[in-house]
C-alpha positions as CSV (number, residue, x, y, z in Angstrom):
1,M,99.5,46.5,-42.9
2,K,97.6,43.6,-41.3
3,Q,93.8,44.0,-41.3
4,T,92.3,44.2,-37.8
5,K,90.1,41.2,-37.0
6,K,86.5,42.2,-36.5
7,G,85.2,41.8,-33.0
8,V,82.1,39.7,-32.1
9,R,80.0,42.7,-31.2
10,D,81.0,44.4,-34.4
11,I,79.8,41.3,-36.3
12,A,76.6,41.2,-34.2
13,L,75.9,44.8,-35.3
14,D,76.2,43.8,-38.9
15,I,73.6,41.0,-38.3
16,L,71.2,43.4,-36.7
17,E,71.6,45.9,-39.5
18,S,71.1,43.3,-42.2
19,V,68.0,41.8,-40.6
20,E,66.5,45.2,-40.2
21,K,67.3,46.8,-43.6
22,N,67.3,43.7,-45.9
23,Q,64.9,41.5,-44.1
24,S,67.7,38.9,-44.0
25,Y,67.0,35.7,-42.1
26,S,68.9,35.9,-38.8
27,N,69.7,32.2,-38.6
28,L,71.2,32.0,-42.1
29,L,73.1,35.2,-41.7
30,L,74.5,34.1,-38.4
31,N,75.8,30.8,-39.8
32,N,77.4,32.5,-42.8
33,L,79.2,35.1,-40.7
34,I,80.5,32.4,-38.2
35,K,82.1,30.6,-41.3
36,K,83.3,33.9,-42.9
37,H,85.1,35.1,-39.8
38,Q,86.2,31.6,-38.7
39,L,85.0,32.2,-35.2
40,S,85.9,29.8,-32.3
41,A,83.2,27.9,-30.5
42,V,83.3,30.4,-27.6
43,D,83.0,33.4,-30.0
44,S,80.3,31.7,-32.0
45,G,78.3,31.1,-28.8
46,L,78.6,34.7,-27.8
47,L,77.7,36.0,-31.2
48,T,74.6,33.8,-31.3
49,E,73.6,34.8,-27.8
50,I,73.9,38.6,-28.3
51,S,72.5,38.7,-31.9
52,Y,69.5,36.5,-31.2
53,G,68.9,37.9,-27.7
54,T,68.8,41.5,-29.1
55,I,66.4,40.6,-31.9
56,Q,64.3,38.5,-29.5
57,R,63.9,41.3,-27.0
58,K,63.9,44.3,-29.4
59,M,60.6,45.8,-28.2
60,T,61.6,45.5,-24.6
61,L,65.0,47.1,-25.3
62,D,63.4,50.0,-27.2
63,Y,61.2,50.6,-24.1
64,F,64.3,50.6,-21.9
65,L,66.0,53.1,-24.2
66,S,63.0,55.4,-24.8
67,P,63.6,57.8,-21.9
68,Y,67.3,58.2,-22.9
69,I,67.2,58.8,-26.7
70,K,65.8,62.3,-27.4
71,Q,65.2,61.9,-31.1
72,P,65.1,58.2,-32.0
73,K,63.7,58.8,-35.5
74,K,66.6,61.1,-36.4
75,T,69.2,58.6,-35.0
76,Q,70.9,56.4,-37.5
77,S,69.7,52.8,-37.4
78,W,73.2,51.3,-36.7
79,V,73.4,53.6,-33.6
80,I,70.0,52.4,-32.3
81,N,71.1,48.8,-32.9
82,L,74.4,49.3,-31.1
83,L,72.5,50.7,-28.1
84,R,70.1,47.8,-28.2
85,L,73.0,45.3,-28.3
86,S,74.7,47.0,-25.4
87,V,71.6,47.3,-23.2
88,Y,70.8,43.6,-23.9
89,Q,74.2,42.7,-22.5
90,M,73.9,45.0,-19.6
91,V,70.4,43.9,-18.5
92,Y,70.4,40.2,-19.5
93,L,74.0,39.0,-19.4
94,D,76.2,39.0,-16.2
95,K,79.5,37.7,-17.5
96,V,80.8,41.0,-18.9
97,P,80.9,44.1,-16.6
98,D,79.0,47.2,-17.7
99,H,82.2,49.3,-18.1
100,A,83.6,46.8,-20.6
101,I,80.3,46.8,-22.6
102,I,80.2,50.6,-22.6
103,F,83.9,50.8,-23.7
104,E,83.4,48.4,-26.6
105,A,80.2,50.2,-27.8
106,V,82.1,53.6,-27.7
107,E,85.0,52.1,-29.7
108,I,82.6,50.7,-32.3
109,S,80.8,54.0,-32.6
110,K,84.1,55.9,-33.0
111,K,85.0,53.5,-35.9
112,R,81.6,53.7,-37.6
113,G,80.6,57.3,-36.9
114,H,82.2,60.5,-35.5
115,K,82.9,62.1,-32.2
116,G,79.3,63.3,-31.7
117,T,78.1,59.7,-32.2
118,S,80.5,58.2,-29.7
119,S,79.7,60.9,-27.1
120,M,75.9,60.2,-27.5
121,V,76.4,56.4,-27.2
122,N,78.6,56.9,-24.1
123,G,76.1,59.3,-22.6
124,V,73.1,57.1,-23.1
125,L,74.8,53.9,-21.7
126,R,76.3,55.7,-18.7
127,N,72.9,57.2,-17.9
128,I,71.4,53.7,-18.0
129,Q,74.2,52.3,-15.9
130,R,73.6,55.0,-13.3
131,N,69.7,55.2,-13.3
132,G,68.7,51.8,-14.5
133,V,65.9,51.0,-17.0
134,P,62.3,52.1,-16.7
135,S,59.8,49.8,-15.0
136,L,57.3,47.8,-17.1
137,D,54.7,48.5,-14.3
138,A,54.2,51.9,-15.8
139,I,52.3,50.3,-18.6
140,K,48.7,50.0,-17.3
141,D,47.1,47.9,-20.0
142,D,47.7,44.2,-19.4
143,L,48.1,43.1,-23.0
144,E,50.3,46.1,-23.9
145,R,52.5,45.4,-20.9
146,L,52.8,41.7,-21.8
147,S,53.6,42.8,-25.4
148,I,56.6,44.9,-24.2
149,E,57.6,42.4,-21.5
150,V,57.9,39.5,-23.9
151,S,58.7,41.6,-27.0
152,H,55.8,40.3,-29.3
153,P,53.7,42.7,-31.3
154,V,50.5,43.7,-29.5
155,W,48.3,42.6,-32.4
156,L,49.7,39.1,-32.0
157,I,49.4,39.0,-28.3
158,K,45.7,40.1,-28.6
159,R,45.1,37.4,-31.3
160,W,46.7,34.6,-29.3
161,V,44.9,35.7,-26.0
162,E,41.6,35.5,-27.9
163,Q,42.5,32.1,-29.3
164,F,44.3,30.4,-26.5
165,G,43.8,32.5,-23.3
166,Y,46.2,34.8,-21.5
167,E,48.2,32.2,-19.5
168,K,49.0,30.0,-22.5
169,T,49.9,33.0,-24.5
170,K,52.3,34.3,-21.8
171,E,53.9,30.9,-21.5
172,M,54.4,30.6,-25.2
173,C,55.9,34.0,-25.5
174,E,58.3,33.4,-22.6
175,V,59.5,30.2,-24.2
176,N,59.9,32.0,-27.5
177,L,62.6,34.2,-25.8
178,T,64.8,31.2,-24.9
179,A,67.5,29.6,-27.1
180,P,66.5,26.3,-28.7
181,L,68.6,23.2,-28.3
182,Q,69.7,21.3,-31.4
183,T,68.0,18.0,-32.0
184,G,68.9,15.3,-34.4
185,R,67.0,12.4,-36.0
186,V,68.7,9.0,-36.0
187,N,68.7,7.2,-39.4
188,L,67.5,3.9,-38.0
189,K,68.1,2.3,-41.4
190,K,71.8,2.5,-40.6
191,I,72.2,2.7,-36.8
192,S,70.4,2.4,-33.5
193,R,70.0,5.5,-31.3
194,S,72.2,4.1,-28.4
195,E,75.0,3.2,-30.9
196,L,74.9,6.6,-32.4
197,M,75.0,8.3,-29.0
198,S,78.1,6.4,-28.0
199,I,79.8,7.3,-31.2
200,L,78.9,11.0,-30.8
201,R,80.1,11.1,-27.1
202,E,83.4,9.7,-28.3
203,E,83.6,12.5,-30.8
204,G,83.1,14.9,-27.9
205,Y,79.4,15.7,-28.2
206,D,77.2,16.0,-25.1
207,V,74.0,14.2,-26.3
208,E,71.0,12.7,-24.6
209,A,68.0,10.6,-25.8
210,S,64.9,12.7,-26.6
211,E,62.0,12.2,-24.3
212,V,59.6,13.3,-27.1
213,V,60.4,11.1,-30.1
214,P,62.0,7.6,-30.0
215,E,64.4,8.2,-32.9
216,A,65.6,11.7,-31.7
217,I,68.6,12.9,-29.8
218,V,69.3,16.2,-28.1
219,S,72.7,18.0,-28.3
220,Y,73.7,20.0,-25.3
221,R,77.2,20.8,-26.6
222,G,78.5,20.7,-30.2
223,N,76.9,21.2,-33.6
224,L,75.8,17.8,-34.9
225,A,76.0,19.0,-38.5
226,H,79.8,19.1,-38.1
227,S,80.0,15.5,-36.8
228,E,81.5,12.6,-38.7
229,S,78.2,10.8,-38.1
230,Y,76.3,13.5,-40.0
231,K,78.6,13.1,-43.0
232,L,78.1,9.3,-42.9
233,G,74.4,9.7,-43.0
234,Y,73.7,8.4,-39.5
235,L,71.6,11.4,-38.6
236,S,69.8,14.5,-39.8
237,I,69.2,17.9,-38.1
238,Q,65.5,18.2,-37.4
239,D,63.2,19.6,-34.6
240,E,61.3,17.0,-32.5
241,S,57.9,18.5,-33.4
242,S,58.8,18.3,-37.1
243,M,59.6,14.6,-36.6
244,L,56.0,13.9,-35.4
245,V,54.8,14.5,-39.0
246,A,56.2,11.2,-40.3
247,H,54.6,9.4,-37.4
248,A,51.3,11.0,-38.3
249,L,51.6,10.0,-41.9
250,G,52.5,6.4,-40.9
251,A,54.0,5.4,-44.3
252,N,55.7,2.0,-44.5
253,D,57.1,-0.8,-46.7
254,N,56.0,-0.3,-50.3
255,D,53.7,2.7,-49.9
256,A,53.6,5.4,-52.6
257,V,53.9,8.7,-50.9
258,L,53.5,12.3,-52.2
259,D,55.3,15.0,-50.2
260,C,54.2,18.5,-51.4
261,C,56.2,21.6,-50.4
262,A,59.0,19.2,-49.3
263,A,62.2,21.3,-49.1
264,P,64.7,21.2,-47.5
265,G,63.8,17.5,-47.1
266,G,63.7,16.7,-43.4
267,K,60.3,15.2,-43.5
268,T,60.9,13.6,-46.9
269,T,64.0,11.7,-45.7
270,H,62.3,10.7,-42.4
271,I,59.4,9.2,-44.4
272,A,61.8,7.4,-46.7
273,E,63.8,5.9,-43.8
274,G,60.6,4.0,-42.9
275,L,60.1,2.5,-46.4
276,T,61.6,-0.6,-48.0
277,T,60.5,-0.6,-51.7
278,G,58.2,2.3,-51.4
279,Q,58.8,5.7,-52.8
280,V,58.4,9.4,-51.8
281,Y,57.7,11.8,-54.6
282,A,59.0,15.1,-53.1
283,L,57.9,18.3,-54.7
284,D,58.9,21.9,-54.2
285,L,58.3,25.1,-56.2
286,H,61.9,26.1,-56.6
287,E,64.7,24.2,-58.4
288,H,67.3,25.4,-55.9
289,K,65.2,24.0,-53.1
290,V,64.7,20.7,-54.8
291,K,68.5,20.5,-54.9
292,L,68.6,20.5,-51.1
293,I,66.2,17.5,-51.0
294,K,68.5,15.7,-53.4
295,E,71.6,16.4,-51.4
296,Q,69.9,15.0,-48.2
297,A,68.7,11.9,-50.0
298,E,72.2,11.3,-51.3
299,R,73.9,11.9,-47.9
300,L,71.5,9.4,-46.3
301,K,71.8,6.9,-49.1
302,L,68.0,7.1,-49.8
303,R,68.0,8.1,-53.4
304,N,66.2,4.8,-54.4
305,N,63.3,5.8,-52.2
306,I,63.1,9.4,-53.2
307,K,62.0,11.1,-56.5
308,T,62.2,14.9,-56.7
309,M,60.5,17.4,-58.9
310,A,60.3,21.2,-59.1
311,L,56.5,21.8,-59.3
312,D,53.8,24.1,-57.9
313,S,51.9,21.6,-55.7
314,R,48.6,23.3,-56.7
315,K,49.2,21.7,-60.1
316,V,49.7,18.1,-59.0
317,Q,46.6,16.8,-60.8
318,E,48.3,17.6,-64.1
319,H,51.3,15.3,-63.3
320,F,50.0,12.4,-61.2
321,N,47.2,9.9,-61.4
322,K,44.0,10.2,-59.5
323,E,44.0,8.0,-56.4
324,G,47.7,7.2,-57.1
325,F,49.1,7.6,-53.6
326,D,48.7,5.6,-50.3
327,R,49.8,8.7,-48.3
328,V,49.9,12.4,-49.1
329,L,51.6,15.1,-47.0
330,I,50.9,18.8,-47.3
331,D,53.5,20.5,-45.1
332,A,52.2,23.8,-46.1
333,P,53.8,27.2,-46.4
334,C,52.8,29.1,-43.2
335,S,53.5,32.2,-41.1
336,G,56.1,30.3,-39.1
337,L,54.9,31.6,-35.8
338,G,55.9,28.3,-34.1
339,V,59.6,28.7,-34.9
340,M,60.3,32.1,-33.4
341,R,63.2,30.8,-31.3
342,R,65.0,29.9,-34.4
343,K,63.8,32.9,-36.5
344,P,63.2,35.7,-34.0
345,D,62.8,38.3,-36.7
346,V,59.5,36.5,-37.9
347,K,57.4,38.2,-35.2
348,Y,58.3,41.7,-36.5
349,T,57.7,41.0,-40.2
350,K,54.5,39.0,-40.3
351,T,51.0,40.7,-40.4
352,K,47.4,39.6,-40.0
353,D,47.1,39.9,-43.8
354,D,49.9,37.4,-44.3
355,I,48.0,34.9,-42.2
356,L,44.8,35.3,-44.3
357,K,46.7,35.0,-47.6
358,L,48.5,31.9,-46.4
359,S,45.3,30.2,-45.2
360,S,44.0,30.7,-48.7
361,I,47.1,29.0,-50.3
362,Q,46.9,26.2,-47.7
363,K,43.2,25.4,-48.7
364,Q,44.2,25.4,-52.4
365,L,47.0,22.9,-51.7
366,L,44.7,20.6,-49.9
367,E,42.1,21.0,-52.6
368,A,44.6,20.1,-55.3
369,A,46.1,17.0,-53.5
370,A,42.9,15.4,-52.2
371,P,41.9,13.6,-55.4
372,L,45.4,11.9,-55.5
373,V,44.8,10.0,-52.3
374,K,43.7,6.3,-52.7
375,Q,40.5,5.2,-51.0
376,G,41.4,4.2,-47.5
377,G,44.5,6.3,-47.9
378,R,45.7,9.1,-45.6
379,L,46.2,12.8,-46.1
380,V,48.2,14.7,-43.5
381,Y,48.2,18.5,-43.2
382,S,50.9,20.2,-41.1
383,T,52.3,23.7,-40.4
384,C,55.0,25.1,-38.1
385,T,52.7,27.8,-36.8
386,V,50.3,28.4,-33.8
387,D,47.3,30.2,-35.3
388,M,43.8,28.8,-35.6
389,E,43.2,30.6,-38.9
390,E,46.0,28.5,-40.6
391,N,45.4,25.4,-38.5
392,D,42.1,24.3,-37.0
393,R,40.0,26.4,-39.4
394,V,41.8,25.2,-42.5
395,A,41.4,21.6,-41.3
396,L,37.7,22.1,-40.5
397,A,37.0,23.8,-43.9
398,F,38.7,20.9,-45.7
399,L,36.4,18.3,-44.0
400,N,33.3,20.4,-44.6
401,E,34.1,20.7,-48.3
402,H,35.2,17.1,-48.9
403,P,32.6,14.6,-47.9
404,D,34.8,11.8,-49.4
405,F,37.2,12.4,-46.4
406,E,36.7,11.8,-42.7
407,S,38.7,12.8,-39.7
408,D,41.3,10.0,-39.0
409,P,40.5,8.4,-35.6
410,S,43.7,6.4,-35.5
411,L,46.1,9.4,-35.3
412,S,47.0,8.8,-31.6
413,E,47.9,5.1,-32.3
414,R,50.7,6.1,-34.5
415,M,52.1,9.0,-32.4
416,P,54.8,8.7,-29.6
417,E,53.4,8.4,-26.1
418,S,54.7,11.8,-25.1
419,V,52.3,13.7,-27.4
420,Q,49.2,11.6,-27.0
421,P,47.7,13.7,-24.1
422,F,47.7,16.7,-26.5
423,I,45.9,15.0,-29.4
424,E,42.3,16.0,-30.0
425,G,40.6,13.5,-32.3
426,H,42.4,13.8,-35.6
427,T,44.5,17.0,-34.8
428,L,47.6,17.9,-32.7
429,Q,48.6,21.4,-31.8
430,V,52.1,21.4,-30.2
431,F,52.9,24.6,-28.3
432,P,56.6,25.5,-27.8
433,Q,56.1,25.3,-24.0
434,Y,55.1,21.6,-24.1
435,F,58.5,20.1,-25.0
436,S,60.7,23.2,-25.7
437,S,60.3,22.2,-29.3
438,D,58.8,24.2,-32.2
439,G,55.2,25.1,-32.3
440,F,53.5,22.7,-34.8
441,F,50.1,21.6,-36.0
442,I,49.1,18.3,-37.5
443,A,45.8,17.1,-38.9
444,S,45.2,13.6,-40.3
445,F,42.3,12.8,-42.7
446,R,41.3,9.4,-44.2
447,K,39.7,9.0,-47.6
448,K,36.6,6.9,-47.3
449,V,36.2,3.6,-49.0
450,L,33.2,3.9,-51.3
C-alpha cells in the first residue's frame, strides 16, 4: 500500500513540536524537512510562512486562544501547536478560507489523536471563526500590551525600552515579525556584481543590487544557494549587516589576520576575498564547525588565503606570537537577539542570565586576543545582538582596561556610505529596522604605537 504523502501543515506541526520539545533551531529543521519531503517551491514557501509565522507570533496566538481553551496546561502540546498554527492562518493569511483551515486541522487531529481531540479542535476553531479573537486593548499596561502585540517576552521589552526607548523598541519588534530576504555577497575576486546579476537573472532569479553594501545582492525570488553561480564560487550567502564587519576590519593585500570564533566562515571568506598574499587564521572551538569554514574556502577557491584551526580563542596566546597580527576580529558568541527573523525561537529561550554570562565570555575573548595585535594594528569586536550589556558596555570596559588601545577614529572612512549616519565614533549599532537586515554591533579599536 502506497504511503500517504505528508501535508504541509502536518510537517509544520512537526517543526513546532520539535522546536518546543527539543529546542531545535527552526531554520535548520525547516531546511532539513524541505529536503526530506522534496517539497515544491510553492509548498516550501507555505511551510516557511506558517512555521515561522506561528513561532514568531506565539505569544499573540496564545492570547487569542486563551478564552477558548478551558485547561491549556492539561492539553497536549501538539494540540496547542495545531491550534496556534490554525489561528495564525485564520488571522494573518488571507489566501486560504477559514473552513478549509478548520477542515485540515480536524483531519490532522483525527490522525494524531482521538475523536475527543478532533471535536475539541473543531469546537475551538469554529468559536474563533464565529466570535473573533479578543482585543489587545483589554491589556492596560503599555509594555505588557506591546509584549503580547509583537510577541516578545515582557522582560526583553522592558530591557529594550530602558536602553533604546519605546518607539525604537516597537519598530524593532515589528520588523522582527517580518520574513527576511536572502542576500548574497559577490566574490569580487572572480566576478563583478553586475555580471553576476545578469547570470542569475538568466538562471531565473529575481535579484537586485543591495543599497547597503556595494558587493551585496538581494534575492526576491529563488534560493541563491541552489544556483550554479553559488557552486562556482561566485557568491556566498550572507546578511548585509554581517558584511559590514570585513569593511570595519579593513584588511588588505598581505595583512596577517586572526579571525576568532570564525564558523561557519562568512566573515573569514569575505576578509580573504580582499587579500592578495595575506592570510586569515580562522579559529573555532569545534572541529565540525572548522570543517564548514574549510568547505567555504574550498568552494570560493580561497584555500591559499585561509588557515583553519580548532581552538578555544581564549587560549590564542598559547599558539600565536605577541603582536603577530595586523588585524584581529572577535565576532563573539552572543545572545543573537539581532537575528530573530531568521531564528524566531531565540526570543523565547534566551534569559537575562544568558546575556550576563555571554558578556563575561566576550570580555575574556577580547582580553586574550589584545596582545596579538601589532602596534598600529586594528582589533574589531562584533556581535549579532542588540543589547548594551553585550555591546557598548563590553567595548567600553575593554578600552578602560587596556590603555594600550584607543577608539579607532577612522571607522567611518572604511564603511559604506549607507551606514555612516549611524556610526558613533568607533562603534556602529545596526537595528533591524534600519535596512531590514540583521541587528548587529561593531566596535573598532586601534593599538597605540609606543
